[in-house]
C-alpha positions in Angstrom: 5.0 -99.7 3.6 6.1 -101.0 0.2 3.9 -104.1 0.6 0.8 -102.0 1.6 1.4 -99.8 -1.4 1.8 -102.7 -3.8 -1.4 -104.4 -2.4 -3.3 -101.1 -2.7 -2.1 -100.6 -6.3 -3.1 -104.2 -7.2 -6.6 -103.7 -5.7 -7.1 -100.4 -7.5 -6.1 -101.9 -10.8 -8.3 -104.9 -10.3 -11.3 -102.7 -9.3 -10.8 -100.5 -12.4 -10.5 -103.5 -14.6 -13.7 -105.0 -13.3 -15.6 -101.8 -14.0 -14.1 -101.6 -17.5 -15.0 -105.3 -18.1 -18.6 -104.7 -17.1 -19.0 -101.8 -19.5 -17.3 -103.9 -22.2 -19.5 -106.9 -21.6 -22.7 -104.8 -21.7 -21.6 -103.2 -25.0 -20.6 -106.6 -26.4 -24.0 -108.1 -25.4 -25.9 -105.2 -27.1 -23.9 -105.7 -30.3 -24.3 -109.5 -30.3 -27.8 -109.9 -29.1 -29.3 -106.6 -30.3 -30.2 -107.8 -33.8 -31.6 -111.2 -32.7 -35.2 -110.0 -31.9 -35.1 -111.8 -28.6 -38.4 -112.3 -26.7 -38.7 -111.4 -23.0 -37.9 -114.9 -21.8 -34.7 -115.0 -23.9 -33.6 -111.6 -22.8 -34.2 -112.6 -19.1 -32.4 -115.9 -19.6 -29.4 -114.2 -21.3 -29.3 -111.5 -18.6 -29.3 -114.2 -15.9 -26.6 -116.2 -17.7 -24.4 -113.1 -18.0 -25.0 -112.3 -14.3 -24.1 -115.9 -13.3 -20.8 -115.8 -15.1 -20.1 -112.2 -14.0 -20.4 -113.4 -10.4 -18.2 -116.3 -11.1 -15.6 -114.0 -12.6 -15.9 -111.6 -9.7 -15.4 -114.4 -7.2 -12.4 -115.6 -9.1 -10.9 -112.1 -9.1 -11.5 -111.9 -5.4 -9.7 -115.2 -4.8 -6.8 -114.0 -6.9 -6.5 -110.8 -4.9 -6.6 -112.7 -1.7 -3.9 -115.1 -3.0 -1.8 -112.2 -4.2 -2.1 -110.5 -0.8 -1.1 -113.7 1.1 1.8 -114.2 -1.2 3.0 -110.6 -0.7 2.7 -110.9 3.1 4.6 -114.2 3.1 7.3 -112.6 1.0 7.5 -109.6 3.3 7.8 -111.9 6.4 10.5 -113.9 4.6 12.4 -110.8 3.8 12.1 -109.6 7.4 13.4 -112.9 8.7 16.4 -112.7 6.4 17.1 -109.1 7.2 17.0 -110.0 10.9 19.8 -112.5 10.2 21.9 -109.8 8.5 21.5 -106.9 10.9 22.6 -106.8 14.5 19.8 -106.6 17.1 20.4 -102.9 17.6 20.4 -102.3 13.8 17.2 -104.3 13.4 15.6 -102.3 16.2 16.6 -99.0 14.6 15.5 -100.3 11.2 12.0 -101.0 12.6 11.9 -97.6 14.2 12.8 -96.0 10.8 10.0 -98.0 9.2 7.5 -97.0 11.8 8.5 -93.3 11.4 8.2 -93.6 7.7 4.7 -95.1 8.0 3.7 -92.3 10.5 5.0 -89.6 8.2 3.3 -91.1 5.2 -0.1 -91.2 7.1 0.5 -87.6 8.2 1.2 -86.5 4.6 -1.8 -88.4 3.4 -4.1 -86.7 5.9 -2.6 -83.3 4.9 -3.2 -84.1 1.2 -6.8 -85.0 1.9 -7.4 -81.6 3.5 -5.7 -79.8 0.6 -8.0 -79.7 -2.5 -6.5 -78.9 -5.8 
């Protein structure tokens, strides 16, 4: 559950940052290019250039999210392997049951929260 929460938080932060960056880039473009009296061709070329680099930036962010997700999953697997070496078989089984119960409870609480509007 902690891994899923951390991944979700990272994705949320990244999505919010991307939206903020888009607004900031648009505002910056208006400030920088606004006084240059660009003709239609120049405006289109600059818009295309900005779009090109925005796509590159977006793709890079996506790759970083995927890399982070893979790293988090690998770390989780490594921890589970080490935990399994520490606990007895019965303890590890009970541990997994507790984790599954916690996940189920979390999902149930999440559903109840969705139904309850503030």
